[in-house]
DOKE-900121 format. One record per residue (C-alpha): residue in one letter; x, y, z. Coordinates in steps of 0.2 Angstrom, whole numbers, padded with zeros to 4 digits, always signed. Example, Ala and Ser with C-alpha at 12.3 -4.5 7.8 and 13.67 -1.06 7.14 Angstrom:
% DOKE-900121
A+0062-0022+0039 S+0068-0005+0036 
This chain:
% DOKE-900121
X+0055-0004+0009 X+0071+0000+0019 X+0082+0009+0006 X+0085+0027+0008 X+0097+0040+0000 X+0111+0044+0012 X+0110+0062+0007 X+0091+0063+0009 X+0084+0050+0020 X+0066+0053+0016 X+0055+0037+0012 X+0036+0037+0014 X+0036+0018+0014 X+0050+0015+0026 X+0046+0005+0042 X+0057-0001+0056 X+0051-0019+0053 X+0057-0033+0042 X+0047-0034+0026 X+0032-0046+0029 X+0023-0053+0014 X+0010-0067+0011 X+0007-0073-0006 X-0003-0087-0015 X-0006-0092-0034 X-0020-0082-0042 X-0027-0098-0048 X-0025-0117-0044 X-0029-0132-0054 X-0042-0145-0049 X-0037-0156-0035 X-0021-0146-0031 X-0017-0140-0014 X-0016-0121-0011 X+0002-0116-0007 X+0003-0100+0004 X+0020-0092+0005 X+0025-0083+0021 X+0040-0072+0018 X+0050-0061+0030 X+0065-0052+0023 X+0078-0041+0032 X+0075-0048+0049 X+0094-0048+0052 X+0091-0029+0053 X+0075-0029+0062 X+0073-0046+0071 X+0056-0052+0077 X+0047-0065+0087 X+0034-0073+0076 X+0021-0079+0088 X+0008-0086+0075 X+0001-0085+0058 X-0018-0086+0055 X-0025-0090+0038 X-0043-0087+0035 X-0054-0087+0019 X-0071-0089+0011 X-0076-0095-0006 X-0090-0089-0017 X-0103-0099-0008 X-0097-0093+0009 X-0088-0109+0014 X-0074-0106+0026 X-0055-0110+0026 X-0046-0108+0043 X-0028-0112+0047 X-0019-0107+0063 X+0000-0109+0064 X+0007-0107+0082 X+0025-0104+0079 X+0034-0095+0092 X+0050-0092+0081 X+0064-0080+0084 X+0068-0074+0066 X+0084-0064+0063 X+0088-0070+0045 X+0091-0060+0030 X+0078-0071+0021 X+0065-0082+0030 X+0051-0091+0021 X+0039-0105+0023 X+0026-0113+0011 X+0010-0119+0019 X-0001-0131+0009 X-0019-0131+0012 X-0033-0143+0006 X-0047-0134-0004 X-0058-0150-0009 X-0074-0143-0001 X-0072-0125-0008 X-0078-0118-0025 X-0076-0102-0036 X-0065-0088-0030 X-0057-0089-0013 X-0054-0073-0003 X-0039-0075+0008 X-0032-0065+0022 X-0016-0070+0031 X-0012-0062+0048 X+0005-0061+0056 X+0006-0059+0075 X+0024-0054+0080 X+0034-0044+0093 X+0048-0032+0089 X+0058-0022+0101 X+0046-0027+0115 X+0030-0022+0105 X+0016-0034+0100 X+0010-0031+0082 X-0001-0038+0069 X+0000-0036+0050 X-0013-0043+0037 X-0006-0050+0021 X+0009-0037+0021 X+0017-0023+0030 X+0020-0010+0016 X+0014+0006+0023 X+0008+0015+0007 X-0001-0001+0000 X-0018-0006+0005 X-0022-0022+0015 X-0031-0030+0000 X-0035-0049+0002 X-0028-0062-0009 X-0040-0069-0022 X-0037-0087-0028 X-0048-0094-0042 X-0052-0112-0038 X-0052-0119-0056 X-0066-0132-0061 X-0056-0137-0077 X-0038-0139-0081 X-0029-0126-0093 X-0035-0130-0111 X-0025-0143-0121 X-0017-0152-0106 X-0025-0169-0111 X-0019-0167-0129 X-0001-0164-0125 X+0000-0145-0123 X+0010-0138-0108 X+0010-0121-0102 X+0024-0110-0094 X+0029-0092-0090 X+0044-0086-0100 X+0049-0072-0089 X+0050-0073-0070 X+0061-0065-0057 X+0066-0075-0041 X+0074-0068-0025 X+0091-0068-0035 X+0084-0052-0042 X+0086-0040-0027 X+0091-0022-0027 X+0085-0005-0019 X+0067-0006-0025 X+0062-0024-0029 X+0065-0042-0026 X+0058-0059-0031 X+0052-0075-0023 X+0062-0090-0017 X+0065-0104-0030 X+0056-0118-0021 X+0041-0107-0017 X+0040-0102-0035 X+0040-0120-0041 X+0026-0124-0029 X+0016-0110-0034 X+0019-0112-0053 X+0014-0131-0052 X-0002-0127-0042 X-0008-0114-0055 X-0005-0127-0069 X+0012-0122-0076 X+0024-0135-0082 X+0039-0124-0084 X+0045-0107-0078 X+0060-0098-0085 X+0070-0090-0072 X+0076-0073-0079 X+0084-0064-0065 X+0094-0047-0069 X+0112-0049-0075 X+0116-0034-0064 X+0109-0044-0048 X+0116-0061-0052 X+0134-0055-0051 X+0132-0046-0034 X+0139-0053-0018 X+0126-0061-0007 X+0117-0048+0003 X+0124-0033-0007 X+0115-0023-0020 X+0131-0015-0028 X+0146-0025-0024 X+0152-0037-0038 X+0156-0054-0034 X+0171-0061-0044 X+0166-0079-0038 X+0148-0077-0044 X+0141-0086-0029 X+0123-0082-0033 X+0124-0088-0051 X+0133-0104-0047 X+0122-0108-0031 X+0106-0105-0041 X+0111-0117-0055 X+0114-0131-0042 X+0098-0127-0033 X+0088-0127-0049 X+0096-0144-0054 X+0091-0152-0038 X+0073-0145-0038 X+0071-0152-0056 X+0074-0169-0051 X+0057-0174-0045 X+0044-0161-0051 X+0029-0158-0062 X+0036-0140-0065 X+0053-0138-0073 X+0063-0122-0069 X+0073-0116-0084 X+0089-0107-0078 X+0092-0091-0087 X+0095-0072-0085 X+0089-0056-0091 X+0104-0047-0098 X+0105-0028-0101 X+0114-0024-0117 X+0114-0011-0131 X+0102-0009-0145 X+0106-0001-0162 X+0104+0016-0154 X+0115+0012-0140 X+0101+0011-0127 X+0099-0002-0114 X+0087-0016-0119 X+0084-0033-0111 X+0087-0051-0118 X+0082-0067-0110 X+0096-0080-0111 X+0089-0097-0107 X+0101-0111-0101 X+0116-0101-0106 X+0131-0111-0101 X+0140-0096-0093 X+0136-0080-0084 X+0134-0065-0096 X+0137-0048-0087 X+0126-0032-0091 X+0124-0018-0079 X+0121-0002-0090 X+0103+0001-0082 X+0106-0008-0065 X+0107+0009-0056 X+0123+0002-0047 X+0134+0017-0053 X+0125+0034-0054 X+0125+0041-0072 X+0136+0027-0079 X+0122+0019-0090 X+0132+0014-0106 X+0129-0004-0110 X+0145-0015-0109 X+0140-0025-0124 X+0129-0023-0139 X+0115-0036-0140 X+0122-0043-0156 X+0138-0047-0148 X+0129-0057-0134 X+0120-0069-0146 X+0132-0071-0160 X+0136-0089-0155 X+0123-0098-0144 X+0126-0116-0138 X+0115-0129-0145 X+0105-0131-0129 X+0103-0112-0126 X+0091-0099-0132 X+0090-0080-0134 X+0074-0071-0134 X+0070-0052-0134 X+0062-0047-0118 X+0046-0036-0118 X+0051-0028-0134 X+0040-0013-0134 X+0036-0010-0115 X+0038+0009-0114 X+0048+0014-0099 X+0045+0030-0089 X+0054+0046-0093 X+0065+0045-0078 X+0071+0027-0083 X+0076+0034-0100 X+0086+0048-0092 X+0093+0040-0077 X+0095+0022-0083 X+0098+0024-0102 X+0084+0012-0106 X+0076+0010-0123 X+0066-0002-0134 X+0069-0015-0146 X+0068-0006-0163 X+0064-0014-0180 X+0082-0015-0184 X+0085-0025-0168 X+0072-0038-0173 X+0083-0044-0187 X+0097-0050-0176 X+0103-0067-0180 X+0102-0080-0166 X+0088-0072-0158 X+0074-0085-0158 X+0060-0072-0156 X+0051-0060-0146 X+0042-0059-0129 X+0027-0049-0136 X+0015-0052-0121 X+0021-0046-0105 X+0007-0047-0092 X-0008-0040-0102 X-0014-0038-0120 X-0012-0019-0119 X-0006-0005-0131 X+0013-0011-0129 X+0008-0028-0135 X-0001-0021-0150 X+0014-0010-0155 X+0025-0025-0152 X+0014-0036-0163 X+0015-0024-0177 X+0034-0023-0177 X+0034-0042-0177 X+0023-0043-0192 X+0034-0030-0201 X+0049-0041-0197 X+0040-0057-0204 X+0036-0048-0220 X+0054-0044-0222 X+0057-0063-0222 X+0063-0065-0204 X+0057-0081-0197 X+0055-0077-0179 X+0043-0083-0166 X+0033-0075-0152 X+0032-0079-0133 X+0023-0074-0117 X+0028-0070-0099 X+0024-0058-0085 X+0040-0051-0079 X+0033-0054-0062 X+0046-0050-0048 X+0040-0064-0036 X+0022-0059-0038 X+0010-0074-0037 X-0007-0065-0033 X-0004-0046-0033 X+0009-0035-0040 X+0016-0025-0026 X+0032-0016-0030 X+0039+0002-0029 X+0031+0014-0041 X+0040+0030-0037 X+0056+0028-0027 X+0053+0034-0009 X+0035+0039-0012 X+0023+0025-0018 X+0020+0007-0021 X+0011-0001-0035 X-0004-0013-0031 X-0013-0022-0045 X-0016-0039-0053 X-0006-0038-0069 X+0012-0046-0071 X+0009-0060-0059 X+0016-0078-0061 X+0007-0088-0075 X-0007-0075-0079 X+0000-0074-0097 X+0007-0090-0104 X+0017-0098-0117 X+0009-0115-0123 X+0021-0128-0131 X+0016-0144-0140 X+0026-0158-0133 X+0026-0177-0138 X+0039-0181-0125 X+0043-0178-0107 X+0045-0160-0100 X+0063-0156-0098 X+0074-0141-0100 X+0079-0148-0117 X+0062-0152-0124 X+0055-0135-0118 X+0069-0125-0127 X+0067-0136-0143 X+0049-0132-0144 X+0052-0113-0141 X+0066-0113-0154 X+0055-0122-0167 X+0040-0111-0164 X+0029-0125-0158 X+0020-0113-0147 X+0006-0101-0144 X+0004-0086-0132 X-0012-0084-0122 X-0021-0078-0106 X-0034-0091-0107 X-0040-0101-0123 X-0030-0112-0135 X-0030-0111-0154 X-0022-0126-0163 X-0018-0123-0181 X-0012-0136-0193 X-0010-0137-0212 X-0013-0153-0222 X-0009-0156-0240 X-0018-0166-0254 X-0004-0179-0251 X-0009-0181-0233 X+0006-0173-0225 X+0002-0163-0209 X+0012-0147-0203 X+0010-0139-0186 X+0016-0122-0179 X+0034-0118-0184 X+0033-0131-0199 X+0036-0126-0217 X+0026-0132-0232 X+0028-0130-0251 X+0014-0119-0258 X-0001-0128-0265 X-0019-0132-0262 X-0020-0134-0243 X-0033-0138-0229 X-0031-0128-0214 X-0037-0137-0198 X-0042-0126-0184 X-0046-0132-0166 X-0052-0120-0153 X-0054-0123-0134 X-0058-0114-0119 X-0066-0117-0101 X-0078-0109-0090 X-0064-0099-0082 X-0060-0090-0099 X-0078-0090-0106 X-0086-0096-0122 X-0077-0096-0138 X-0081-0079-0147 X-0072-0079-0164 X-0056-0083-0173 X-0046-0075-0187 X-0033-0082-0200 X-0020-0071-0207 X-0009-0074-0223 X+0007-0065-0224 X+0013-0063-0242 X+0031-0059-0244 X+0030-0055-0262 X+0018-0041-0259 X+0025-0036-0242 X+0007-0037-0235 X-0003-0047-0222 X-0021-0049-0224 X-0036-0057-0215 X-0041-0072-0226 X-0055-0080-0214 X-0065-0074-0199 X-0077-0085-0190 X-0089-0080-0177 X-0096-0094-0166 X-0115-0094-0167 X-0118-0103-0150 X-0111-0105-0133 X-0097-0118-0134 X-0080-0121-0126 X-0074-0132-0140 X-0076-0132-0159 X-0066-0136-0175 X-0066-0130-0193 X-0057-0135-0209 X-0054-0122-0223 X-0047-0125-0240 X-0035-0113-0247 X-0025-0111-0263 X-0007-0104-0258 X+0002-0110-0274 X+0007-0092-0278 X+0012-0087-0260 X+0028-0086-0251 X+0025-0082-0233 X+0016-0088-0218 X-0001-0092-0210 X-0006-0087-0192 X-0021-0087-0181 X-0030-0077-0167 X-0043-0084-0156 X-0055-0074-0144 X-0065-0080-0130 X-0076-0070-0118 X-0082-0072-0100 X-0101-0069-0096 X-0095-0052-0088 X-0088-0047-0106 X-0070-0049-0101 X-0060-0055-0116 X-0046-0068-0118 X-0035-0071-0132 X-0023-0084-0140 X-0011-0080-0154 X-0002-0094-0164 X+0015-0094-0171 X+0016-0095-0190 X+0016-0110-0201 X+0028-0105-0215 X+0023-0107-0234 X+0037-0109-0246 X+0034-0105-0264 X+0039-0119-0276 X+0052-0107-0283 X+0060-0102-0267 
């Protein structure tokens, strides 16, 4: 909000106040308290006296929630935040929430509701109070967000949320893990600077220690990582998520820290040539099309088909906040790489920059701010199947082995059983023969009744993928299973599935599985 060009100090959303934001998860699990984040940034430039914060809301039935915090705090910190946890036991449905900040600045008394971004409307926070847990929790599935930015991501136009607040919000909304993927060109900055490089890497080292402490007693694991900018096959800047990487990896080609110096320091292939055993490299939002100005001024590009074949990249974050055209394009490129024999997996995240409930971020620098409900923490999720406790290692092992699905709601569990009684799950490999495909589908009232599912068989010998089964659910249900017999004795390839559920309003939700690999006996 405060950045302006020195040579042209115009900024429509500039305000001589610290940035003031209230946030809360877009949904919370049954029995969870509602964590409401109060965030004030840049008060070292614009100090305030915070008199009080009033939190008020009503649910679908008109039941009220009221909380008054009388604070009388002098705030002059670079970052200040507080998480207020509220009981919601007597509330149902969707909670409409407004947070009013009452403060004084330079002798004037002011009130702001939910935020103080001048060009963004004062829309309320909408929190869904879930009746049911996320699908699959009782059978060992754990859900997480693969791509999230904390307040370690901070530059001229964007910043994320504090680590502890992120963990509280994620746990409340049903996540068991969040991968922290702050920009490489922000992690090497000196604290409080957007452009000065810190040879001591204080932000990187301090965050690793803080994550380790936060993970000691929690139901939501924070996976340390970074989003690194490096070159694709065409020399354009693309992003790779390096999870639990043992050392910091620089990358600032598209960081806008040096005008018109956009050449990547590294090629992506160089970064991932020798990952540690307990680390993982994943391609970020592979086909997220960037604005023309980003291409020109920042040298940004896309993951091309040739980049999909890089060794030591475990797979691709196809789903980035919504099932949109970019997702469909990324899906088709993934399928092409599978049919070329690449055994890569798919993942989901949101690329949220600290957004728990609404996406509020600069749209056009100095002119306008986005305000929508895509790309928020936990909305699109990676589900992993675990038979052990949740830890950084168990999470990365499941991701690496493809024991996961991507979804914005329902769950599709896919298994293959042989005549000999052996069972193979997602990411597993069988030898071709007569097989029995076990499909288990589940949803909740939040994501609507099950609508249909499809099974796809990829045949490497003929370089084609075809639909081999489609099932339309004939009655309203949140849970159903089916078994299909199939002869794959002549096939070398893979099997994958897609599930669709639908709310009563007609809003669809999807789950895409990773493949089960099929080896021809001659392979």
